[in-house]
Short mmCIF file of the C-alpha atoms (twelve columns), coordinates in Angstrom:
data_MODEL
# 
_entry.id   MODEL 
# 
loop_
_atom_site.group_PDB 
_atom_site.id 
_atom_site.type_symbol 
_atom_site.label_atom_id 
_atom_site.label_alt_id 
_atom_site.label_comp_id 
_atom_site.label_asym_id 
_atom_site.label_seq_id 
_atom_site.Cartn_x 
_atom_site.Cartn_y 
_atom_site.Cartn_z 
_atom_site.pdbx_PDB_model_num 
ATOM 1   C CA . MET A 1   14.127  24.267  17.300  1 
ATOM 2   C CA . ALA A 2   12.425  27.656  17.043  1 
ATOM 3   C CA . PRO A 3   9.089   27.594  15.255  1 
ATOM 4   C CA . VAL A 4   8.990   28.609  11.646  1 
ATOM 5   C CA . THR A 5   8.302   32.339  10.967  1 
ATOM 6   C CA . PRO A 6   6.237   32.129  7.761   1 
ATOM 7   C CA . ALA A 7   6.099   34.945  5.110   1 
ATOM 8   C CA . SER A 8   3.124   37.302  5.335   1 
ATOM 9   C CA . ALA A 9   -0.127  36.552  3.798   1 
ATOM 10  C CA . ALA A 10  0.266   39.632  1.660   1 
ATOM 11  C CA . GLU A 11  3.499   38.359  0.230   1 
ATOM 12  C CA . GLN A 12  1.938   34.982  -0.631  1 
ATOM 13  C CA . GLY A 13  -1.554  36.106  -1.562  1 
ATOM 14  C CA . ILE A 14  -3.085  33.442  0.645   1 
ATOM 15  C CA . ALA A 15  -5.611  32.917  3.288   1 
ATOM 16  C CA . ALA A 16  -4.900  32.503  6.928   1 
ATOM 17  C CA . GLN A 17  -5.586  28.842  8.223   1 
ATOM 18  C CA . PRO A 18  -4.062  26.474  10.817  1 
ATOM 19  C CA . GLN A 19  -0.519  25.526  10.080  1 
ATOM 20  C CA . ILE A 20  1.068   22.293  11.173  1 
ATOM 21  C CA . GLN A 21  4.639   21.990  12.671  1 
ATOM 22  C CA . LEU A 22  6.508   18.822  13.502  1 
ATOM 23  C CA . GLY A 23  9.229   18.526  16.069  1 
ATOM 24  C CA . LYS A 24  12.835  17.157  15.606  1 
ATOM 25  C CA . THR A 25  13.276  14.522  13.164  1 
ATOM 26  C CA . PRO A 26  13.917  11.129  14.884  1 
ATOM 27  C CA . ALA A 27  17.267  9.288   14.391  1 
ATOM 28  C CA . GLY A 28  17.167  7.203   11.228  1 
ATOM 29  C CA . TRP A 29  14.583  9.366   9.587   1 
ATOM 30  C CA . GLN A 30  15.533  11.275  6.477   1 
ATOM 31  C CA . GLU A 31  13.114  13.978  5.269   1 
ATOM 32  C CA . GLN A 32  12.130  13.706  1.603   1 
ATOM 33  C CA . PRO A 33  10.339  15.952  -0.778  1 
ATOM 34  C CA . PRO A 34  6.508   15.652  -0.386  1 
ATOM 35  C CA . GLY A 35  4.621   14.148  -3.204  1 
ATOM 36  C CA . GLY A 36  1.357   12.630  -4.179  1 
ATOM 37  C CA . MET A 37  -1.119  13.129  -1.339  1 
ATOM 38  C CA . SER A 38  1.587   13.856  1.182   1 
ATOM 39  C CA . THR A 39  2.486   17.291  2.606   1 
ATOM 40  C CA . ALA A 40  5.615   15.832  4.381   1 
ATOM 41  C CA . SER A 41  7.440   12.551  3.901   1 
ATOM 42  C CA . PHE A 42  10.326  10.920  5.704   1 
ATOM 43  C CA . ALA A 43  12.304  7.776   4.628   1 
ATOM 44  C CA . ILE A 44  13.258  5.409   7.576   1 
ATOM 45  C CA . SER A 45  16.167  2.970   7.542   1 
ATOM 46  C CA . GLY A 46  16.431  0.041   10.089  1 
ATOM 47  C CA . GLU A 47  18.580  -2.906  10.865  1 
ATOM 48  C CA . GLU A 48  19.170  -5.554  8.209   1 
ATOM 49  C CA . GLY A 49  18.096  -3.313  5.407   1 
ATOM 50  C CA . ARG A 50  14.561  -2.816  6.603   1 
ATOM 51  C CA . LYS A 51  12.731  0.232   5.105   1 
ATOM 52  C CA . GLY A 52  9.777   2.302   6.137   1 
ATOM 53  C CA . GLU A 53  8.226   5.605   5.380   1 
ATOM 54  C CA . PHE A 54  6.327   8.262   7.410   1 
ATOM 55  C CA . SER A 55  3.997   10.751  5.809   1 
ATOM 56  C CA . VAL A 56  1.637   13.523  6.675   1 
ATOM 57  C CA . MET A 57  -1.634  13.944  4.823   1 
ATOM 58  C CA . ALA A 58  -4.344  16.627  5.081   1 
ATOM 59  C CA . PHE A 59  -8.011  16.149  4.083   1 
ATOM 60  C CA . PRO A 60  -9.937  19.446  4.477   1 
ATOM 61  C CA . GLY A 61  -13.822 19.466  4.859   1 
ATOM 62  C CA . ALA A 62  -15.925 18.604  7.804   1 
ATOM 63  C CA . GLY A 63  -17.761 15.946  5.758   1 
ATOM 64  C CA . VAL A 64  -14.788 13.693  5.362   1 
ATOM 65  C CA . ALA A 65  -15.137 10.503  7.198   1 
ATOM 66  C CA . GLU A 66  -12.036 9.090   8.993   1 
ATOM 67  C CA . LEU A 67  -13.305 5.483   8.329   1 
ATOM 68  C CA . ASP A 68  -13.656 6.123   4.621   1 
ATOM 69  C CA . LEU A 69  -10.031 7.471   4.371   1 
ATOM 70  C CA . ILE A 70  -8.725  4.591   6.399   1 
ATOM 71  C CA . ASN A 71  -10.487 2.206   4.114   1 
ATOM 72  C CA . ILE A 72  -8.747  3.789   1.156   1 
ATOM 73  C CA . VAL A 73  -5.342  3.094   2.774   1 
ATOM 74  C CA . ARG A 74  -6.544  -0.442  3.638   1 
ATOM 75  C CA . GLN A 75  -7.405  -1.001  0.035   1 
ATOM 76  C CA . ASP A 76  -4.088  -0.046  -1.156  1 
ATOM 77  C CA . ALA A 77  -2.579  -2.469  1.355   1 
ATOM 78  C CA . GLY A 78  -4.662  -5.221  0.073   1 
ATOM 79  C CA . LEU A 79  -7.025  -5.392  2.919   1 
ATOM 80  C CA . PRO A 80  -10.782 -5.540  2.917   1 
ATOM 81  C CA . ALA A 81  -12.711 -2.440  4.086   1 
ATOM 82  C CA . LEU A 82  -13.691 -2.039  7.813   1 
ATOM 83  C CA . GLN A 83  -17.136 -1.587  9.221   1 
ATOM 84  C CA . GLU A 84  -17.880 1.100   11.700  1 
ATOM 85  C CA . THR A 85  -18.002 -1.351  14.668  1 
ATOM 86  C CA . GLU A 86  -14.585 -3.021  13.678  1 
ATOM 87  C CA . PHE A 87  -13.089 0.508   13.436  1 
ATOM 88  C CA . SER A 88  -14.181 1.527   16.883  1 
ATOM 89  C CA . ARG A 89  -12.811 -1.703  18.271  1 
ATOM 90  C CA . LEU A 90  -9.388  -1.475  16.740  1 
ATOM 91  C CA . ILE A 91  -8.372  2.287   17.329  1 
ATOM 92  C CA . GLU A 92  -6.387  3.185   20.282  1 
ATOM 93  C CA . LYS A 93  -6.211  6.877   21.593  1 
ATOM 94  C CA . VAL A 94  -2.850  8.631   21.264  1 
ATOM 95  C CA . ASP A 95  -1.474  12.078  22.019  1 
ATOM 96  C CA . VAL A 96  -1.048  14.283  18.927  1 
ATOM 97  C CA . GLY A 97  0.436   17.410  20.271  1 
ATOM 98  C CA . GLN A 98  -1.843  18.749  22.968  1 
ATOM 99  C CA . GLU A 99  -4.975  16.836  21.492  1 
ATOM 100 C CA . LYS A 100 -6.156  13.321  21.550  1 
ATOM 101 C CA . GLY A 101 -6.033  11.471  18.212  1 
ATOM 102 C CA . ALA A 102 -6.718  7.845   17.194  1 
ATOM 103 C CA . LEU A 103 -4.210  5.186   15.963  1 
ATOM 104 C CA . ILE A 104 -4.988  2.106   13.971  1 
ATOM 105 C CA . ASP A 105 -2.468  -0.550  13.240  1 
ATOM 106 C CA . PHE A 106 -2.808  -3.189  10.467  1 
ATOM 107 C CA . THR A 107 -0.698  -5.574  8.447   1 
ATOM 108 C CA . GLY A 108 -1.254  -5.850  4.677   1 
ATOM 109 C CA . ALA A 109 -1.177  -9.065  2.548   1 
ATOM 110 C CA . THR A 110 1.989   -9.861  0.835   1 
ATOM 111 C CA . SER A 111 1.574   -9.722  -2.828  1 
ATOM 112 C CA . SER A 112 2.296   -12.656 -5.079  1 
ATOM 113 C CA . THR A 113 5.340   -10.779 -6.444  1 
ATOM 114 C CA . ASN A 114 6.920   -10.019 -3.032  1 
ATOM 115 C CA . THR A 115 8.472   -12.511 -0.788  1 
ATOM 116 C CA . ALA A 116 9.439   -9.931  1.973   1 
ATOM 117 C CA . ALA A 117 7.986   -9.707  5.328   1 
ATOM 118 C CA . PRO A 118 4.306   -8.396  5.120   1 
ATOM 119 C CA . ASN A 119 3.764   -4.659  5.039   1 
ATOM 120 C CA . ARG A 120 2.507   -2.992  8.153   1 
ATOM 121 C CA . VAL A 121 0.696   0.367   8.486   1 
ATOM 122 C CA . MET A 122 0.152   2.528   11.547  1 
ATOM 123 C CA . LEU A 123 -2.248  5.356   10.903  1 
ATOM 124 C CA . ALA A 124 -2.907  8.133   13.284  1 
ATOM 125 C CA . THR A 125 -5.726  10.596  12.619  1 
ATOM 126 C CA . LEU A 126 -6.589  13.979  14.222  1 
ATOM 127 C CA . ARG A 127 -9.442  16.252  13.376  1 
ATOM 128 C CA . HIS A 128 -8.394  19.992  13.890  1 
ATOM 129 C CA . GLN A 129 -10.054 23.113  12.735  1 
ATOM 130 C CA . GLY A 130 -12.048 21.427  9.956   1 
ATOM 131 C CA . ILE A 131 -9.055  19.467  8.679   1 
ATOM 132 C CA . THR A 132 -8.516  15.712  9.140   1 
ATOM 133 C CA . TRP A 133 -4.702  15.117  9.551   1 
ATOM 134 C CA . PHE A 134 -3.351  11.632  8.728   1 
ATOM 135 C CA . PHE A 135 0.012   10.510  10.105  1 
ATOM 136 C CA . LYS A 136 0.970   7.334   8.275   1 
ATOM 137 C CA . LEU A 137 3.882   5.116   9.163   1 
ATOM 138 C CA . ALA A 138 4.351   2.203   6.711   1 
ATOM 139 C CA . GLY A 139 6.973   -0.459  5.921   1 
ATOM 140 C CA . ASP A 140 8.472   -3.774  7.100   1 
ATOM 141 C CA . SER A 141 6.577   -5.253  9.924   1 
ATOM 142 C CA . GLY A 142 9.687   -5.837  12.110  1 
ATOM 143 C CA . LEU A 143 10.925  -2.241  11.647  1 
ATOM 144 C CA . LEU A 144 7.426   -0.804  12.578  1 
ATOM 145 C CA . THR A 145 7.475   -2.715  15.758  1 
ATOM 146 C CA . ALA A 146 10.625  -1.050  16.740  1 
ATOM 147 C CA . GLN A 147 9.456   2.279   15.493  1 
ATOM 148 C CA . LYS A 148 6.056   2.438   17.287  1 
ATOM 149 C CA . PRO A 149 7.529   4.161   20.428  1 
ATOM 150 C CA . VAL A 150 9.391   6.527   18.130  1 
ATOM 151 C CA . LEU A 151 6.200   7.422   16.277  1 
ATOM 152 C CA . LEU A 152 4.300   7.933   19.544  1 
ATOM 153 C CA . ASP A 153 6.883   10.382  20.730  1 
ATOM 154 C CA . PHE A 154 7.081   12.157  17.337  1 
ATOM 155 C CA . LEU A 155 3.310   12.636  17.312  1 
ATOM 156 C CA . LYS A 156 3.463   14.398  20.642  1 
ATOM 157 C CA . SER A 157 5.700   16.956  19.018  1 
ATOM 158 C CA . VAL A 158 3.076   18.036  16.534  1 
ATOM 159 C CA . SER A 159 1.800   21.619  17.096  1 
ATOM 160 C CA . PHE A 160 -0.347  24.018  15.160  1 
ATOM 161 C CA . VAL A 161 0.113   27.818  14.460  1 
ATOM 162 C CA . GLU A 162 -3.404  29.217  14.390  1 
ATOM 163 C CA . GLY A 163 -3.978  31.710  11.637  1 
ATOM 164 C CA . GLY A 164 -0.701  31.052  9.800   1 
ATOM 165 C CA . PRO A 165 -0.738  31.937  6.151   1 
ATOM 166 C CA . LEU A 166 -1.827  29.011  4.039   1 
ATOM 167 C CA . PRO A 167 -2.952  28.614  0.373   1 
ATOM 168 C CA . ALA A 168 -6.669  28.711  -0.054  1 
ATOM 169 C CA . GLN A 169 -6.875  25.119  -1.396  1 
ATOM 170 C CA . GLY A 170 -5.289  23.421  1.637   1 
ATOM 171 C CA . PRO A 171 -2.798  23.315  4.573   1 
ATOM 172 C CA . HIS A 172 1.085   23.763  4.374   1 
ATOM 173 C CA . PHE A 173 3.609   21.709  6.120   1 
ATOM 174 C CA . ALA A 174 5.977   23.636  8.239   1 
ATOM 175 C CA . SER A 175 9.454   21.798  8.937   1 
ATOM 176 C CA . THR A 176 11.138  22.773  12.164  1 
ATOM 177 C CA . ASN A 177 14.385  21.258  10.751  1 
ATOM 178 C CA . THR A 178 14.662  23.342  7.566   1 
ATOM 179 C CA . LYS A 179 12.701  26.304  8.914   1 
ATOM 180 C CA . ARG A 180 10.904  26.513  5.677   1 
ATOM 181 C CA . VAL A 181 7.222   26.554  4.543   1 
ATOM 182 C CA . ASN A 182 6.764   24.494  1.493   1 
ATOM 183 C CA . SER A 183 5.257   26.914  -1.222  1 
ATOM 184 C CA . ALA A 184 3.544   24.250  -3.110  1 
ATOM 185 C CA . PRO A 185 2.284   21.313  -1.247  1 
ATOM 186 C CA . ALA A 186 0.440   18.360  -2.979  1 
ATOM 187 C CA . PRO A 187 -3.271  18.896  -3.389  1 
ATOM 188 C CA . ALA A 188 -5.212  17.503  -0.576  1 
ATOM 189 C CA . MET A 189 -7.837  14.913  -1.329  1 
ATOM 190 C CA . GLU A 190 -11.381 15.872  -0.523  1 
ATOM 191 C CA . ALA A 191 -14.645 13.781  -0.477  1 
ATOM 192 C CA . ALA A 192 -15.974 12.667  -3.782  1 
ATOM 193 C CA . THR A 193 -18.740 14.877  -5.480  1 
ATOM 194 C CA . SER A 194 -22.258 14.045  -4.053  1 
ATOM 195 C CA . ALA A 195 -25.243 13.392  -5.967  1 
ATOM 196 C CA . THR A 196 -26.468 16.882  -4.894  1 
ATOM 197 C CA . SER A 197 -23.440 18.764  -6.182  1 
ATOM 198 C CA . GLY A 198 -22.798 18.009  -9.607  1 
ATOM 199 C CA . ARG A 199 -23.275 14.078  -10.179 1 
ATOM 200 C CA . PRO A 200 -23.232 13.511  -13.934 1 
ATOM 201 C CA . ALA A 201 -25.807 11.775  -15.940 1 
ATOM 202 C CA . TRP A 202 -24.985 8.335   -17.613 1 
ATOM 203 C CA . GLU A 203 -26.537 5.418   -19.299 1 
ATOM 204 C CA . ILE A 204 -26.361 2.394   -17.031 1 
ATOM 205 C CA . PRO A 205 -25.759 -0.849  -18.986 1 
ATOM 206 C CA . SER A 206 -28.155 -3.698  -18.653 1 
ATOM 207 C CA . GLY A 207 -27.448 -6.011  -15.848 1 
ATOM 208 C CA . TRP A 208 -25.656 -3.450  -13.709 1 
ATOM 209 C CA . GLN A 209 -27.112 -2.896  -10.246 1 
ATOM 210 C CA . GLU A 210 -26.432 0.344   -8.413  1 
ATOM 211 C CA . THR A 211 -25.404 -0.347  -4.695  1 
ATOM 212 C CA . ASN A 212 -24.669 1.872   -1.784  1 
ATOM 213 C CA . ALA A 213 -21.353 3.773   -2.319  1 
ATOM 214 C CA . THR A 214 -19.128 4.985   0.507   1 
ATOM 215 C CA . GLN A 215 -18.365 8.610   1.002   1 
ATOM 216 C CA . MET A 216 -15.191 8.417   -1.091  1 
ATOM 217 C CA . LEU A 217 -17.168 7.042   -4.068  1 
ATOM 218 C CA . LEU A 218 -19.716 8.823   -6.133  1 
ATOM 219 C CA . ALA A 219 -21.341 5.540   -7.410  1 
ATOM 220 C CA . LYS A 220 -20.914 1.834   -7.249  1 
ATOM 221 C CA . PHE A 221 -22.392 -0.923  -9.431  1 
ATOM 222 C CA . ALA A 222 -22.506 -4.611  -8.974  1 
ATOM 223 C CA . VAL A 223 -22.187 -6.620  -12.040 1 
ATOM 224 C CA . THR A 224 -23.017 -10.309 -12.326 1 
ATOM 225 C CA . ASN A 225 -22.917 -12.304 -15.622 1 
ATOM 226 C CA . GLN A 226 -22.447 -15.854 -16.720 1 
ATOM 227 C CA . ASP A 227 -18.750 -15.569 -16.386 1 
ATOM 228 C CA . GLY A 228 -18.529 -14.362 -12.834 1 
ATOM 229 C CA . GLU A 229 -18.751 -11.102 -10.847 1 
ATOM 230 C CA . ALA A 230 -17.365 -7.631  -11.036 1 
ATOM 231 C CA . GLU A 231 -17.969 -4.110  -9.796  1 
ATOM 232 C CA . VAL A 232 -17.668 -0.650  -11.224 1 
ATOM 233 C CA . THR A 233 -16.885 2.290   -9.157  1 
ATOM 234 C CA . VAL A 234 -16.819 6.186   -9.906  1 
ATOM 235 C CA . SER A 235 -15.070 8.701   -7.924  1 
ATOM 236 C CA . SER A 236 -13.860 12.310  -8.259  1 
ATOM 237 C CA . PHE A 237 -11.197 14.363  -6.455  1 
ATOM 238 C CA . PRO A 238 -9.821  17.834  -6.970  1 
ATOM 239 C CA . GLY A 239 -6.536  18.408  -8.704  1 
ATOM 240 C CA . GLU A 240 -4.323  15.801  -10.306 1 
ATOM 241 C CA . VAL A 241 -4.353  13.504  -7.021  1 
ATOM 242 C CA . GLY A 242 -0.697  12.660  -7.528  1 
ATOM 243 C CA . GLY A 243 -0.701  12.453  -11.297 1 
ATOM 244 C CA . LEU A 244 -1.515  9.574   -13.890 1 
ATOM 245 C CA . LEU A 245 1.619   7.528   -13.091 1 
ATOM 246 C CA . ALA A 246 0.818   7.472   -9.343  1 
ATOM 247 C CA . ASN A 247 -2.754  6.421   -9.786  1 
ATOM 248 C CA . VAL A 248 -2.045  3.756   -12.381 1 
ATOM 249 C CA . ASN A 249 0.505   2.349   -9.908  1 
ATOM 250 C CA . ARG A 250 -1.972  2.489   -7.106  1 
ATOM 251 C CA . TRP A 251 -4.388  0.435   -9.186  1 
ATOM 252 C CA . ARG A 252 -1.491  -1.990  -10.150 1 
ATOM 253 C CA . ASN A 253 -0.754  -2.402  -6.452  1 
ATOM 254 C CA . GLN A 254 -4.339  -3.426  -5.785  1 
ATOM 255 C CA . VAL A 255 -3.988  -6.483  -8.149  1 
ATOM 256 C CA . GLY A 256 -0.350  -7.227  -6.913  1 
ATOM 257 C CA . LEU A 257 1.548   -5.907  -9.810  1 
ATOM 258 C CA . THR A 258 4.900   -4.006  -9.653  1 
ATOM 259 C CA . PRO A 259 4.891   -0.341  -10.249 1 
ATOM 260 C CA . LEU A 260 5.573   1.140   -13.657 1 
ATOM 261 C CA . THR A 261 8.140   3.637   -14.626 1 
ATOM 262 C CA . GLN A 262 7.109   6.740   -16.833 1 
ATOM 263 C CA . ASP A 263 8.516   4.888   -19.976 1 
ATOM 264 C CA . ASP A 264 6.487   1.696   -19.095 1 
ATOM 265 C CA . LEU A 265 3.406   3.747   -18.557 1 
ATOM 266 C CA . ASP A 266 3.530   5.378   -21.883 1 
ATOM 267 C CA . LYS A 267 3.592   1.872   -23.330 1 
ATOM 268 C CA . SER A 268 0.624   0.580   -21.251 1 
ATOM 269 C CA . ILE A 269 -2.102  3.120   -21.817 1 
ATOM 270 C CA . SER A 270 -4.477  4.076   -24.474 1 
ATOM 271 C CA . ARG A 271 -6.578  7.101   -25.135 1 
ATOM 272 C CA . LEU A 272 -10.318 7.112   -24.914 1 
ATOM 273 C CA . ASP A 273 -12.493 9.779   -26.529 1 
ATOM 274 C CA . VAL A 274 -14.924 11.258  -23.936 1 
ATOM 275 C CA . LEU A 275 -17.168 14.212  -23.785 1 
ATOM 276 C CA . GLY A 276 -15.190 17.414  -24.552 1 
ATOM 277 C CA . GLY A 277 -11.828 15.630  -24.559 1 
ATOM 278 C CA . THR A 278 -9.622  12.608  -24.103 1 
ATOM 279 C CA . ALA A 279 -9.213  10.292  -21.012 1 
ATOM 280 C CA . THR A 280 -6.736  7.508   -20.315 1 
ATOM 281 C CA . LEU A 281 -7.616  3.757   -20.353 1 
ATOM 282 C CA . VAL A 282 -5.647  1.026   -18.736 1 
ATOM 283 C CA . ASP A 283 -6.293  -2.699  -18.562 1 
ATOM 284 C CA . MET A 284 -4.419  -4.964  -16.214 1 
ATOM 285 C CA . ASN A 285 -4.471  -8.468  -14.918 1 
ATOM 286 C CA . GLY A 286 -3.285  -9.760  -11.531 1 
ATOM 287 C CA . ARG A 287 -4.114  -11.184 -8.171  1 
ATOM 288 C CA . ALA A 288 -5.979  -8.894  -5.833  1 
ATOM 289 C CA . ALA A 289 -5.420  -9.419  -2.075  1 
ATOM 290 C CA . ALA A 290 -8.729  -7.685  -1.253  1 
ATOM 291 C CA . ARG A 291 -10.342 -10.571 -3.175  1 
ATOM 292 C CA . GLY A 292 -8.363  -13.270 -1.366  1 
ATOM 293 C CA . GLY A 293 -5.634  -13.402 -3.893  1 
ATOM 294 C CA . LYS A 294 -7.983  -14.345 -6.778  1 
ATOM 295 C CA . GLU A 295 -7.171  -13.647 -10.221 1 
ATOM 296 C CA . THR A 296 -8.578  -10.208 -10.961 1 
ATOM 297 C CA . ARG A 297 -8.843  -8.041  -14.007 1 
ATOM 298 C CA . LEU A 298 -8.837  -4.156  -13.582 1 
ATOM 299 C CA . VAL A 299 -9.972  -1.852  -16.290 1 
ATOM 300 C CA . GLY A 300 -9.583  1.796   -15.404 1 
ATOM 301 C CA . VAL A 301 -10.325 5.175   -16.858 1 
ATOM 302 C CA . VAL A 302 -8.666  8.472   -15.508 1 
ATOM 303 C CA . TRP A 303 -10.286 11.449  -16.847 1 
ATOM 304 C CA . PRO A 304 -9.094  14.981  -15.894 1 
ATOM 305 C CA . ARG A 305 -11.732 17.570  -16.322 1 
ATOM 306 C CA . ALA A 306 -12.270 21.132  -15.081 1 
ATOM 307 C CA . GLY A 307 -9.768  20.971  -12.216 1 
ATOM 308 C CA . GLN A 308 -11.112 17.487  -11.111 1 
ATOM 309 C CA . THR A 309 -9.777  13.957  -11.818 1 
ATOM 310 C CA . TRP A 310 -12.495 11.330  -12.370 1 
ATOM 311 C CA . PHE A 311 -11.846 7.662   -11.811 1 
ATOM 312 C CA . TYR A 312 -13.869 4.858   -13.454 1 
ATOM 313 C CA . LYS A 313 -12.806 1.409   -12.482 1 
ATOM 314 C CA . LEU A 314 -14.094 -2.066  -13.442 1 
ATOM 315 C CA . THR A 315 -12.776 -4.895  -11.362 1 
ATOM 316 C CA . GLY A 316 -13.677 -8.574  -10.970 1 
ATOM 317 C CA . ASP A 317 -13.262 -12.102 -12.243 1 
ATOM 318 C CA . PRO A 318 -11.105 -11.895 -15.404 1 
ATOM 319 C CA . ALA A 319 -13.808 -13.455 -17.655 1 
ATOM 320 C CA . ALA A 320 -16.567 -11.398 -16.225 1 
ATOM 321 C CA . ALA A 321 -14.571 -8.153  -16.665 1 
ATOM 322 C CA . ALA A 322 -13.675 -9.061  -20.145 1 
ATOM 323 C CA . ARG A 323 -17.338 -9.602  -21.018 1 
ATOM 324 C CA . GLU A 324 -18.278 -6.155  -19.379 1 
ATOM 325 C CA . LYS A 325 -15.380 -4.119  -20.901 1 
ATOM 326 C CA . ASP A 326 -17.254 -2.844  -23.958 1 
ATOM 327 C CA . ALA A 327 -20.130 -1.914  -21.711 1 
ATOM 328 C CA . PHE A 328 -17.923 -0.170  -19.360 1 
ATOM 329 C CA . VAL A 329 -16.236 1.906   -22.050 1 
ATOM 330 C CA . LYS A 330 -19.608 2.946   -23.432 1 
ATOM 331 C CA . PHE A 331 -20.849 3.803   -19.907 1 
ATOM 332 C CA . VAL A 332 -17.860 6.165   -19.457 1 
ATOM 333 C CA . GLN A 333 -18.401 7.703   -22.906 1 
ATOM 334 C CA . SER A 334 -22.040 8.235   -22.056 1 
ATOM 335 C CA . VAL A 335 -21.355 10.594  -19.053 1 
ATOM 336 C CA . ARG A 336 -22.816 14.041  -19.408 1 
ATOM 337 C CA . PHE A 337 -22.146 16.734  -16.799 1 
ATOM 338 C CA . PRO A 338 -24.831 19.095  -15.488 1 
ATOM 339 C CA . ASN A 339 -22.706 22.182  -16.275 1 
ATOM 340 C CA . GLY A 340 -22.004 20.880  -19.906 1 
# 
């Protein structure tokens, strides 16, 4: 199909940046409205009711590390983080348009509530003009085996229109099937705020040991007490990052729980008074695949503030997390930002 002819920058009041275009939609793929972190999404149907999904995500910023982003996806799939040496060994080079990208293929653990075939994820990455593009194919393992050649052909159809009009906060997705440029893509996730660019001050509880955090985390603490082990992490991303429901369900997935509906969410959260406003507190128990299926308690706080969403999370052995919950809440309430 002919490439999209976008509206002028003057009409949209936006800056010129590279714009992505995808080729003809493969058979069996149905384009869906983008949501959450995705700028494009397709539902895939296969034989015997097998399901899958293809999505495109964009992460602006030269400082965003591919490995950190891949490890977020692995965490959501119930898998442990990869080290740099493992990452280098597992990737394969693939064609993404006229450029070379990297593809990594991994199978997620089946949760205790799911007896279906294990989920499988194929994730292709391409860094182009300061933006890291993610092309994620996820779903039933058998379906993805059949879809891998389709994915590789589809990636070859990717192209970029240099200097196309895009919103200043991130890239747009241009569909060559609908000939439209989405006017309001989901906000792209950027690297967490660094210690030199607005890290808040807080009161660290006794017994918490700060450890090295990944690029996607602002801080990480190891917690050991007489009841076991836990950890606390802090991260911050621009915008709503998919919204409260999506983020609570992301956490629920990490401990093997089924997603909540909006009505269920309203019954499952509580409000927490924090500096200058109110945050959302959630508390859940399940079995975390990333911890070998061990019983796990997760206490989390979602705190929107000044165009950012802050995530504070306590996870670990249920008894240990229970003992640390009050300290965790006081830790969040002690946060003070350098700009007030």
